[in-house]
Structures are given as C-alpha cells and as structure tokens.
C-alpha positions as CSV (number, residue, x, y, z in Angstrom):
1,M,0.0,0.0,0.0
2,E,1.4,3.4,-1.1
3,L,1.4,6.1,1.5
4,T,-0.2,9.5,0.6
5,K,1.8,12.7,0.6
6,E,0.0,13.8,3.8
7,Q,0.9,10.5,5.6
8,L,4.5,10.8,4.6
9,E,4.6,14.5,5.9
10,V,3.1,13.4,9.2
11,Q,5.6,10.6,9.6
12,I,8.5,13.0,8.8
13,A,7.2,15.6,11.3
14,E,6.8,12.9,14.0
15,L,10.4,11.7,13.4
16,N,11.7,15.3,13.5
17,S,10.2,15.7,16.9
18,K,12.1,12.7,18.2
19,L,15.5,14.2,17.2
20,T,17.8,14.8,20.3
21,G,20.7,16.7,18.7
22,D,23.1,13.8,19.4
23,M,24.4,12.7,16.1
24,F,24.9,9.0,17.1
25,S,21.5,8.5,18.6
26,D,19.8,10.5,15.8
27,M,21.5,8.5,13.0
28,D,18.7,6.0,12.5
29,I,16.0,8.6,12.7
30,K,17.7,10.8,10.2
31,D,18.1,7.9,7.8
32,E,14.4,7.1,8.1
33,I,13.6,10.8,7.5
34,H,15.8,10.8,4.5
35,N,14.1,7.7,3.0
36,L,10.6,9.2,3.6
37,T,11.7,12.5,2.1
38,M,12.9,10.7,-1.0
39,K,9.6,8.9,-1.3
40,L,7.7,12.2,-0.8
41,N,9.7,13.9,-3.6
42,G,9.7,10.8,-5.9
43,V,13.5,10.6,-5.8
44,K,15.7,7.6,-5.9
45,P,19.2,7.0,-7.0
46,M,19.8,6.9,-10.7
47,D,19.9,3.4,-12.3
48,S,18.4,1.9,-9.2
49,H,15.1,0.3,-8.5
50,F,15.9,0.2,-4.8
51,D,15.3,3.2,-2.6
52,C,18.5,4.7,-1.3
53,V,20.9,1.8,-2.2
54,G,23.3,4.0,-4.2
55,C,23.5,7.1,-2.0
56,G,25.3,5.6,0.9
57,S,22.7,6.3,3.6
C-alpha cells in the first residue's frame, strides 16, 4: 500500500520531533527521515530500482 503525501509528511514531522541533537542517537531517525523525504519527492538513486541503495545512507 502506497502512503499518501500527507501520511509521509506526518511521519516525517513525528520523526523530526524525536531528534535529540546527538548525532549518534539520531542517525537511524535521520536515515528514516531521508528515506521518507525521497519517497515524498519521488526521488531515488539513478539506475536503481531500490530506494537509497546508491546514495550511501
């Protein structure tokens, strides 16, 4: 099931509210925010059918 734009924005906002400012504890949250933002914007690495395999995140 594909998430709507609004659902993705809500998830991103919820994850942003969980950020602590500590790079190491925020790493997984920031990765998830990055993946959701890519889905929201319809972006994925060139020549890849996987989300975010080629970008190193």
